[in-house]
C-alpha positions, 0 to 999 in steps of 0.5 A: 500500500502506498502513502497516498492510499493509506493517508488519502493525500497527494503522493509522488516520488521524486528522483534521488540517491537516498531514501527520504520522506519529505513532509510538506507542512500546511500553512497556518497564519499564527499560533493559538494561545496554549497555556501550560502551568504547574508548580515545582516543589521539594520532597516536603512539598515546599515551593522551589524558586528558580528551578528551570522548566524546559519544554524539550519539543517546544524548545523553550524554558522558564524559571519558577517564581517565588511560589514555585509556579511556572506558566508557559504561553506557547502562543506568545513564543518567538519561534526560531528557524530550526536546525538539524535535530539529528543526521536523519532529519533536516529542514529546508524551505519549510520541508521536513526531510527524514532520510533513511539509509535503507529501503523497505522500512516501516514509516509512521507519521502522527500529528497532534494538536496542543490538547494531545488529540491526533489530527493526522496519521500516515503509516506505510512502508518506504517502497524504495530509494528516492524522495517521497512527499506528502501532506500530513495535516488536513487542510481544514485545521484551525490556526495552531501549533501542531506536534509531529511524531515520526517513526522510521523503522526502530527510530523516532523523532518528535517535533513542533510545527508552527508558522505564519503564512508565507513563512517557513516552518519552525522545527525543534527536535531533541530526540531520535532514538531506537525505540527498542533501546528504551524498552523501559520507557512508558507508553505514556511518555512515547505517546506524549506531545512533549516532555518537561525537563526540570533542573535546579542546582542541588536537585536531581533532574526530573522529566515529566511527559506532557500530553497537552499544552493546555493543562494545569499539571500536578506538582512536580517534585524534585529530589535532593541530589545526594552527591551535592548534599553536605553533612554536619561537622563530625562530633569531636571528643564526643561520648558513646551512647546507646539508642532505642526507639519509641512512640507512646502518644503520651504527654512528655515530661517536658510538657509539664515543665516548659512551654512545649507545644502539645496536641489533642487526640486528633493531632491539633494544637492544645492550648492547655499546659495543665491538661492531663496526659492521654495515657491517664485518660486526659486530653493531652497527647504527643503532637504528630509533627514530632516525627523525625524530619529528613534535612537531606540524605545525610542529616535529620532532626528529631526528638528524644527522651534522655536523662543524663545529669544536668540535661534540661528540657529543650537541650539539643544533641548531635548524634553521629551514626554509622549506618549502611556503611556511611555517616548519618547525623541527627540533631535531637531535642530532649523532651522526655525522660528515658528509662535506659540509664545514662548515655541512652537516647530513646528516639521518638519514631512513629511505630517504634513501640509504645514502651512502658505506657500506651496512649496510642491504642486510645488515640488511634482506635486500637490500630496495630502497633507491633511489639510493645518494645521495638514496635513495627521492626520488632514485629517485621524484622528487616522486611520493608514491605511489612513495616510499611504495611503496618505503618499504613494500617496504623496511621496511613491518613496521618501525613506527619506520622507516615513521614516518620515511618518512611524516614525510619525505612529510607533514611534510618535504613531500618536500623535496630537500635544503633550506637552513636557518638554524641555531643551537645549543640545549639538547637536548629531553629526548625526544631524550636519552631515546632516544639516552642522550646530550646536554647 
């Protein structure tokens, strides 16, 4: 079957020494407005300003504002004449040419509007050596920018097509690759009209498929680049300590002896310093955002029980661990009295076990809490899926608690009461802002 029989368009063969398809694009006076918007955030959903957002096919970029937002109006872009995107593709006088080094290859040409709807489709096989020309966009299409996707054998290219009347087309192509070399590439990406490439110093590059240029995209999350993250200065002349873990939901010791922030049974702020502990039938419970906070892949903040002589509510300590073959550092604030003796930190970790007291069964309606001492890990061992499933069953709808559970799995590597070296340090402002106490 020839091109003309498949696509219903004028088809002719011209003389030439190599196999080539020349795609003659129809004229359109100008581009219709097409607005693509979204927001770039970090792993904690905080907006990222100054992230570069690039549309690969549309060949344009913008940076995010102070709220992490970006907005691209494709209809207002100043289009530039395109250059060769790959050895197989060229643009001359408004004719898009795709050369093929061999004959009898399958060819598919698809055209999409900015909403991602297909407006044209040509599929056939290259019948021999020569130059083959055909129109691929229907004559009645409205003024707009169109996306053209071309496959020749196992290779594919994606391009934009936009022109004013009596002007040559603009072409932007950034990918032409053997389709089978990207076997893991999802069908969604292969069927998209464009790709967002988001970059920012200190973060890993992220690519997002775009199915329409008229859309408000979900938040794009950039993950920290571990290679560029910095740790704290190591503990010098520190003391050795043991660690355990717990989360009993009770009002901590410092809730009675400081202005420490406490919460009610639903995790909301409780403005009553004298309220009785939930473990004694009262209304005062541990706030859920006291779960550990990952600063980066090397450093975290958290809270703990500790009772060395001279320690006061709100004191902070840096703990240096050797976990997973590397240094992990944590700054914890003391909010409770532990029962492990001298030089023992009981780290506040959701699912870490209720310990001697249990207010969690009341607060979370008898959710599964694992073993009394050690919690989910003591029940599951190093089975990540088991721990995660217990987390979801106990508090899957509670964001801060799930954050702490994921922290234990991913950042703390499910470590089972590792030892550490510690020293007293000033409290970071983030910790003090949450607890309302600290030196």
